[in-house]
C-alpha positions as CSV (number, residue, x, y, z in Angstrom):
1,M,-113.9,1.0,-12.2
2,P,-115.0,2.7,-8.9
3,A,-113.4,1.6,-5.7
4,K,-115.2,-1.1,-3.9
5,K,-117.1,-0.2,-0.7
6,Y,-116.7,-2.4,2.3
7,T,-119.9,-2.5,4.3
8,T,-120.5,-4.0,7.7
9,K,-124.0,-4.3,9.2
10,R,-124.3,-4.6,13.0
11,K,-127.3,-5.7,15.1
12,S,-128.1,-2.1,15.6
13,D,-128.5,-1.5,11.9
14,A,-125.6,0.8,12.1
15,I,-123.6,0.8,8.9
16,V,-119.9,1.6,8.3
17,E,-118.7,2.4,4.9
18,D,-115.0,3.2,4.7
19,D,-114.2,3.3,1.0
20,R,-110.8,1.9,2.1
21,D,-110.3,5.0,4.1
22,P,-110.6,4.3,7.9
23,K,-111.0,8.0,8.6
24,K,-114.3,8.1,6.7
25,V,-117.1,6.5,8.6
26,K,-120.7,6.7,7.6
27,V,-123.3,5.6,10.1
28,S,-127.0,5.1,10.0
29,H,-129.6,3.6,12.4
30,R,-133.0,2.1,11.9
31,S,-134.6,5.0,13.9
32,H,-133.3,7.8,11.7
33,G,-136.0,9.3,9.5
34,K,-135.9,8.4,5.8
35,E,-139.2,9.7,4.4
36,A,-139.3,13.4,3.7
37,G,-142.3,15.6,4.3
38,E,-143.7,18.8,5.8
39,V,-144.1,20.1,9.3
40,L,-147.3,20.7,11.3
41,V,-147.5,22.3,14.8
42,V,-150.2,22.5,17.4
43,G,-150.5,23.9,20.9
44,Q,-149.0,26.9,22.7
45,G,-146.2,28.9,21.2
46,D,-145.7,32.1,23.1
47,V,-141.9,31.9,22.8
48,G,-141.9,31.0,19.1
49,Q,-141.8,27.2,19.3
50,L,-144.6,26.9,16.7
51,G,-142.4,28.7,14.1
52,L,-145.4,30.6,12.8
53,G,-144.1,34.1,13.5
54,E,-144.8,36.6,16.2
55,D,-148.5,37.0,15.4
56,I,-149.5,33.3,15.9
57,I,-148.7,32.0,19.4
58,E,-151.5,29.4,19.6
59,R,-153.0,26.7,17.4
60,K,-155.9,24.6,18.3
61,K,-155.5,22.5,15.2
62,P,-152.3,21.5,13.3
63,A,-150.9,24.3,11.2
64,L,-148.3,24.2,8.5
65,V,-144.8,25.6,9.1
66,S,-143.0,27.2,6.2
67,L,-139.6,25.6,5.7
68,P,-137.2,26.0,2.7
69,E,-136.5,22.2,2.4
70,K,-138.2,18.9,2.9
71,I,-137.9,17.5,6.4
72,V,-137.1,14.0,7.6
73,Q,-137.2,14.4,11.3
74,V,-139.0,16.7,13.8
75,I,-138.2,17.0,17.5
76,A,-139.9,19.1,20.1
77,G,-137.7,20.4,22.9
78,G,-139.2,21.8,26.1
79,M,-139.9,25.2,24.5
80,H,-138.2,24.9,21.1
81,T,-138.4,22.9,17.9
82,V,-135.8,21.2,15.8
83,C,-136.2,20.1,12.2
84,L,-133.8,18.0,10.1
85,S,-133.9,18.4,6.3
86,D,-133.4,15.6,3.8
87,T,-130.1,17.3,2.8
88,G,-128.8,17.1,6.4
89,H,-129.4,20.7,7.5
90,V,-130.8,21.6,10.9
91,Y,-133.5,24.3,11.4
92,T,-134.6,25.6,14.8
93,F,-137.2,27.9,16.3
94,G,-138.5,28.8,19.8
95,C,-136.9,29.8,23.1
96,N,-133.2,30.6,22.8
97,D,-132.6,31.8,26.4
98,E,-129.8,29.2,27.0
99,G,-128.7,28.9,23.4
100,A,-130.9,25.9,22.5
101,L,-131.5,27.2,18.9
102,G,-127.7,27.1,18.1
103,R,-127.9,30.3,16.0
104,D,-128.0,34.1,16.3
105,T,-131.5,35.4,17.2
106,T,-130.6,39.0,17.8
107,G,-132.8,40.1,14.9
108,E,-136.3,41.1,16.0
109,C,-138.5,38.0,16.4
110,S,-136.0,35.8,14.5
111,E,-136.4,33.1,17.0
112,M,-140.1,32.8,16.1
113,V,-139.5,31.5,12.6
114,P,-137.3,28.7,11.4
115,G,-133.6,29.5,10.9
116,K,-130.7,27.3,9.9
117,V,-128.0,26.2,12.3
118,T,-124.4,26.5,10.9
119,L,-122.9,23.0,10.7
120,E,-120.3,21.8,8.2
121,E,-121.1,18.1,8.4
122,K,-124.3,16.4,7.1
123,V,-126.6,15.6,10.0
124,V,-128.5,12.3,10.1
125,Q,-130.3,12.7,13.4
126,V,-131.3,15.3,16.0
127,S,-132.5,15.3,19.6
128,A,-133.5,18.0,22.1
129,G,-134.3,18.6,25.7
130,D,-135.5,21.5,27.8
131,S,-132.6,23.8,27.0
132,H,-130.2,21.8,24.7
133,T,-130.1,20.4,21.2
134,A,-127.8,17.7,19.8
135,A,-127.0,16.6,16.2
136,L,-125.4,13.4,15.0
137,A,-123.3,13.8,11.8
138,E,-123.0,11.0,9.3
139,D,-119.4,10.4,10.2
140,G,-120.4,9.4,13.8
141,T,-119.5,12.7,15.5
142,V,-122.0,14.5,17.7
143,Y,-122.5,18.2,18.2
144,I,-124.4,19.9,21.0
145,W,-125.5,23.4,21.9
146,G,-127.5,25.2,24.6
147,S,-127.2,24.1,28.3
148,F,-128.1,21.4,30.8
149,R,-130.0,22.5,33.9
150,D,-130.7,20.9,37.3
151,N,-133.1,21.9,40.1
152,N,-130.9,24.9,40.9
153,G,-130.4,26.2,37.4
154,V,-127.8,26.0,34.7
155,I,-124.9,23.5,35.2
156,G,-123.2,24.0,31.8
157,L,-122.9,21.9,28.6
158,L,-119.4,20.6,28.1
159,A,-117.7,22.9,30.7
160,P,-119.1,23.8,34.1
161,M,-121.5,26.7,34.1
162,K,-120.8,27.5,30.5
163,S,-123.5,27.3,27.9
164,S,-122.9,27.4,24.1
165,T,-125.0,29.4,21.6
166,V,-123.4,27.6,18.7
167,P,-122.7,23.9,18.0
168,V,-119.7,22.4,19.8
169,K,-118.3,18.9,19.2
170,V,-118.9,16.3,21.9
171,P,-115.8,14.4,23.0
172,V,-116.5,10.8,22.4
173,S,-113.8,8.3,21.3
174,E,-116.1,6.0,19.4
175,P,-118.4,6.6,16.4
176,V,-122.0,7.2,17.5
177,V,-125.0,5.8,15.7
178,K,-127.8,7.2,17.7
179,I,-128.5,10.1,20.1
180,A,-131.4,10.6,22.6
181,S,-132.2,13.5,24.9
182,G,-134.1,13.7,28.2
183,N,-135.0,17.0,29.7
184,D,-131.5,17.6,30.8
185,H,-129.4,14.6,29.8
186,L,-127.9,13.2,26.6
187,V,-127.5,9.5,25.7
188,L,-125.1,8.3,23.0
189,L,-125.2,4.8,21.5
190,T,-122.0,3.8,19.8
191,L,-121.2,1.5,16.9
192,D,-119.6,-0.9,19.3
193,G,-122.8,-1.1,21.4
194,N,-121.7,1.1,24.3
195,L,-123.8,3.8,26.0
196,Y,-122.3,7.2,26.9
197,T,-124.2,9.7,29.0
198,S,-123.9,13.3,30.0
199,G,-125.9,16.0,31.7
200,T,-127.8,16.2,35.0
201,A,-127.6,13.2,37.3
202,E,-130.0,14.1,40.1
203,Q,-132.6,11.4,39.3
204,G,-130.1,8.7,38.2
205,Q,-130.7,9.3,34.5
206,L,-127.0,9.0,33.6
207,G,-126.7,5.5,34.9
208,R,-123.1,5.9,35.9
209,V,-123.2,8.4,38.8
210,P,-123.9,7.0,42.3
211,M,-126.5,8.9,44.3
212,F,-123.8,10.2,46.6
213,F,-122.3,12.1,43.6
214,S,-125.5,13.0,41.9
215,D,-125.8,16.6,43.2
216,R,-123.5,18.4,40.7
217,G,-120.9,15.7,40.9
218,A,-120.2,16.4,44.6
219,R,-116.4,16.5,45.2
220,R,-115.7,15.2,41.7
221,G,-117.3,18.4,40.2
222,L,-119.6,19.1,37.3
223,I,-117.1,18.1,34.7
224,W,-117.6,14.5,35.6
225,L,-121.3,14.9,34.6
226,L,-120.8,17.1,31.5
227,I,-118.2,15.1,29.7
228,P,-119.7,11.8,28.4
229,H,-118.5,8.6,30.0
230,V,-119.5,5.1,29.3
231,V,-122.3,3.4,31.3
232,T,-121.0,0.1,32.7
233,V,-123.1,-3.0,33.3
234,R,-122.1,-6.1,35.2
235,G,-121.1,-8.5,32.5
236,K,-120.4,-7.2,29.0
237,V,-123.6,-5.9,27.4
238,H,-123.9,-4.9,23.8
239,F,-126.7,-2.3,23.4
240,T,-128.5,-1.9,20.1
241,D,-130.9,0.9,20.9
242,A,-131.5,3.7,23.5
243,F,-134.3,6.0,24.4
244,C,-135.0,8.8,27.0
245,G,-137.8,9.8,29.2
246,S,-137.8,13.2,30.8
247,Y,-135.7,12.0,33.7
248,C,-134.8,8.4,32.8
249,T,-133.2,6.2,30.2
250,F,-134.1,2.9,28.5
251,A,-131.7,0.7,26.5
252,I,-132.2,-2.5,24.6
253,S,-129.4,-5.2,24.6
254,K,-128.5,-7.4,21.6
255,E,-130.2,-10.3,23.4
256,G,-133.4,-8.2,23.6
257,H,-133.3,-7.4,27.3
258,V,-134.5,-4.0,28.4
259,Y,-132.4,-2.0,30.9
260,G,-133.4,1.2,32.6
261,F,-132.2,3.8,35.0
262,G,-133.4,7.1,36.4
263,L,-136.5,8.4,38.0
264,S,-139.2,5.9,38.8
265,N,-141.3,7.6,41.4
266,Y,-144.5,6.5,39.7
267,H,-143.1,3.2,38.4
268,Q,-142.4,4.8,35.0
269,L,-139.3,2.5,34.7
270,G,-141.4,-0.5,35.4
271,T,-139.7,-1.2,38.7
272,K,-141.6,-2.4,41.7
273,S,-139.8,0.2,43.8
274,I,-140.4,3.9,43.5
275,R,-136.8,4.7,44.3
276,P,-134.7,6.1,41.5
277,C,-132.3,3.7,39.8
278,F,-128.8,5.2,39.7
279,H,-127.3,2.2,37.7
280,P,-128.6,0.1,34.9
281,T,-131.3,-2.3,36.0
282,K,-132.6,-5.2,33.9
283,L,-136.4,-4.5,33.7
284,T,-138.0,-7.9,34.1
285,C,-141.5,-6.5,33.5
286,F,-140.7,-6.2,29.8
287,K,-140.0,-9.9,29.5
288,N,-143.8,-10.6,29.5
289,S,-144.3,-9.4,25.9
290,T,-144.6,-12.2,23.3
291,T,-142.7,-9.9,20.8
292,S,-139.6,-7.7,21.0
293,W,-139.7,-4.1,22.1
294,V,-138.9,-1.5,19.5
295,S,-139.5,1.9,21.0
296,F,-139.8,3.8,24.3
297,S,-140.7,7.4,25.1
298,G,-141.1,8.9,28.5
299,G,-142.9,12.0,29.9
300,Q,-142.4,13.6,33.3
301,H,-144.0,10.6,35.2
302,H,-145.1,8.1,32.6
303,T,-143.7,5.9,29.8
304,V,-145.3,4.8,26.5
305,C,-143.7,1.9,24.6
306,L,-144.2,-0.1,21.4
307,D,-143.6,-3.7,20.5
308,A,-142.7,-5.2,17.1
309,E,-146.4,-6.1,16.4
310,G,-147.4,-2.5,16.7
311,Q,-149.1,-2.8,20.0
312,V,-148.8,0.3,22.2
313,Y,-148.3,0.0,26.0
314,S,-148.1,2.5,28.9
315,L,-147.1,2.6,32.5
316,G,-146.5,5.1,35.3
317,R,-148.7,7.9,36.6
318,A,-152.3,7.9,35.5
319,E,-153.6,11.4,36.2
320,Y,-154.9,13.5,33.4
321,G,-155.3,10.5,31.1
322,R,-151.6,10.3,30.1
323,L,-151.7,6.4,30.1
324,G,-154.7,6.3,27.7
325,L,-156.3,3.5,29.7
326,G,-159.6,5.2,30.5
327,Q,-160.8,7.4,33.3
328,E,-160.8,4.7,36.0
329,A,-157.2,3.8,35.3
330,E,-154.7,3.8,38.2
331,E,-150.9,4.0,38.3
332,K,-149.3,1.1,36.5
333,S,-146.0,-0.6,37.4
334,E,-145.7,-2.7,34.2
335,P,-146.5,-2.2,30.6
336,T,-150.3,-2.2,30.0
337,P,-151.9,-2.4,26.5
338,V,-153.5,0.8,25.2
339,M,-156.6,-0.1,23.3
340,G,-158.4,1.6,20.4
341,I,-155.3,2.2,18.2
342,E,-154.5,0.4,14.9
343,P,-151.0,-1.1,14.8
344,A,-148.5,1.7,15.4
345,S,-145.1,2.6,14.0
346,G,-144.0,5.0,16.6
347,V,-144.8,6.5,20.0
348,T,-143.8,9.7,21.8
349,C,-144.6,11.6,25.0
350,G,-144.7,15.2,26.2
351,A,-144.7,16.0,29.9
352,S,-148.3,14.8,30.5
353,V,-149.4,13.8,27.0
354,S,-148.9,10.7,24.8
355,Y,-149.1,10.0,21.0
356,A,-149.0,7.0,18.7
357,V,-148.4,7.2,15.0
358,T,-150.0,4.3,13.2
359,R,-148.6,2.3,10.3
360,E,-151.4,3.7,8.1
361,G,-150.4,7.3,8.9
362,S,-152.8,8.5,11.5
363,V,-151.8,10.0,14.8
364,Y,-153.7,9.3,18.1
365,A,-153.3,11.6,21.2
366,W,-154.3,11.4,24.8
367,G,-153.5,13.0,28.2
368,M,-153.6,16.6,29.5
369,G,-155.4,19.0,27.2
370,T,-154.5,22.2,28.9
371,N,-152.1,23.5,26.2
372,M,-154.2,22.2,23.3
373,Q,-151.3,19.9,22.4
374,L,-153.7,17.1,21.6
375,G,-155.1,18.8,18.6
376,T,-158.7,18.2,19.6
377,G,-159.5,22.0,19.4
378,N,-160.2,22.3,23.1
379,E,-158.5,22.0,26.5
380,D,-160.2,18.9,27.8
381,D,-158.1,16.0,29.0
382,E,-158.5,12.8,27.0
383,W,-158.4,9.5,28.9
384,S,-158.3,7.3,25.9
385,P,-156.7,7.7,22.5
386,V,-158.4,10.2,20.1
387,K,-157.5,10.4,16.4
388,M,-156.1,13.9,15.6
389,T,-157.9,15.7,12.8
390,G,-157.7,19.0,11.1
391,K,-157.7,20.7,7.7
392,Q,-153.9,20.3,7.3
393,L,-154.2,16.6,8.1
394,E,-156.7,15.9,5.3
395,N,-155.1,14.0,2.5
396,R,-151.8,13.6,4.4
397,T,-150.2,10.7,6.3
398,V,-148.3,11.3,9.5
399,L,-144.7,10.0,9.5
400,M,-143.7,10.9,13.1
401,A,-144.7,13.1,16.1
402,S,-142.8,14.8,18.9
403,S,-144.1,16.7,21.9
404,G,-142.6,19.3,24.2
405,G,-143.7,21.2,27.2
406,Q,-146.6,23.1,25.5
407,H,-146.6,22.2,21.8
408,T,-146.5,19.2,19.5
409,V,-144.9,18.9,16.1
410,L,-145.8,16.4,13.3
411,L,-144.0,15.3,10.2
412,V,-146.5,14.6,7.4
413,K,-146.5,13.6,3.8
414,D,-149.1,14.1,1.0
415,K,-151.0,10.8,0.5
416,Q,-150.4,10.9,-3.3
417,E,-146.6,10.8,-2.5
418,S,-146.9,7.9,-0.2
């Protein structure tokens, strides 16, 4: 008779299976991709972030990327792309200047096509920022490669001023169940409901570094920023989910409260003030929804969020149509419903663009059209949601989307497989 498995399910949908061996921890989270499919890319790819080789550096409509395995998660970094296979392997392509691909790209144009990152453990989730990539293994450990940057350049990764071109283990004392990346910061959600952060602190996005120390850690030094430390909140708060904008962080508590910290110069956190929040702030504007919040994604100056009913909302800066509220829309300091979209299953943002994936498998795009990230075939800005079309989307359902600085990546599945 096989050994009995002891399974504990937490509020965060994180699962621990020990098989009577406390050293073996297996974690999962409701946000981790389960359905496998293929990868489409659209937009600009002059540094290889489209993964289509050196001869194709631009796509006006979604194009299929050749990968050796089925993919369950796609993430667009600033100028690189990360794909997670159904067997737990990580593939990367794009800019590798700071080591964000996590693999050797000395071969001619090898960064412009997908290549596998060497990791011993099975990976269950990936995240990426401008110049870094992170991977969560099924045993709750986290690996990271590349570098964090601030307004003055590279600050390092786990050691001051030192990047890493290969995966290195992140020192965290608790099992991690979810990771999220901003442009230059990393957020770790642990099994026990704690948040750890690392990276750049200039805009308050770490939630644990006072403004006085935000410039490279001041007298405490960069190591204080680069090694993850727990984010403390007055009164014990158990977090169940976490999300990143480019320069801010959102977290949901077990009670359903939404906390935020970081840049809010266009009210993208939903605060009345436009001052950055250097410590976790309970965001009262998110109390107004009649349902619970399930997802947040932030661009440079705006946020798109999703409630449990599938309604999409936006807030923050309105220029170029990134809020999806029409050409007359102005800056919003609280979540405002985005109309013209069927119930959604996910939302994501690039710097000045937004997307919603519907429960029926379509994807809507709006915002700045300059880099053709919207998949409309032209460079016009879109002030309201437009359904993305294209030959490669025919007879396929969209599972997820992710957008970087100049490109967008989609995970799709053939309809007959759905």
